[in-house]
C-alpha angles and dihedrals in degrees: 000000000000124000116226133188105222094196091052092048090049088074088070094052094051092057098037093095096052116112121217114232097195137025129201111268089239093060093044093059093042094208118213093205123045089210089074090055090048090054091051091049092052089053089052091054091050091055091048102250112160112232094168102071089106135030105284114220126184115206112200116197103200128237120357138171113026090354102082096173114210118357112210143176116328088017092286108170122213093220091058096048092048093049095047092050093046091053091048093050090055092046094050091048086060102043101032103031098028091237093308089162129046097233130186133177125217088223135015099189142025095298130131110237119189118248090239092055091049089056093042090058091057091048094048092048091045085228121201093211137018118203121183118196123212142148125231131232134199140173088226131059093273118156141174140061130296131187121206128205128182117278096226128127094201102077102050097162095047092044092053091048091046090054091047091050092049092050091049091056094042091050092050092048094047094046099043103029104027095236116156110254108228094178138230117319132188126232143153097239112162097237089052094044093051096044107038091072089066107027145358106286133184140177114214122207098202098200135301118295086195089063110087096220095047094043090051090047091062093051091074120078092215089059091049087055091047094052091046091051092048090053092045092050090047088056091045093050092047093053089046093219 
């Protein structure tokens, strides 16, 4: 069973009817290859457009295309859950926080983007934070959320900030959603390795799709919104805006 704060969730319902007047150019064109976006961003820099007026955050929904990621109970696919939550994070940033953050996604549809291109987007944007979204899988009845940071000893400041960011999101998810908090882990994942040198970077395992309760949880759109809001508020709290 998942705990849920009805008053907190009511925020979502109040804003559900709002219509967005404008969308970011990047979402409008729905690029299939992040390299095209990178080229456009470089052109923007050349013409002197300032992309650093807000905290720049890259949201990276894992897998995509032929790479489904984990396939769980009820045929829930990791790539779909990650993409839906990423889209919702960007949407809630607009309607709840009035675009407080300058947010970008490494993919906006069911497309496979290389790990190198995901990292290149963060570098080109000079992002302040990099957040990769995934779901876990296990042959046992494991459940709960993990956050991974890079296992390097060379970027002490970014590692500390990555851990703090991860804990902020875990705390928000455990308090508001009732997910088991499995803690911060260390790993040498490529997207962490290539980003931590430049910015705090985390990889979130948003529950186990192989766990019946957690797989069923992600089948409901209201729960996708809830998870997205928990992650967004974890980012907000960490940056102490």
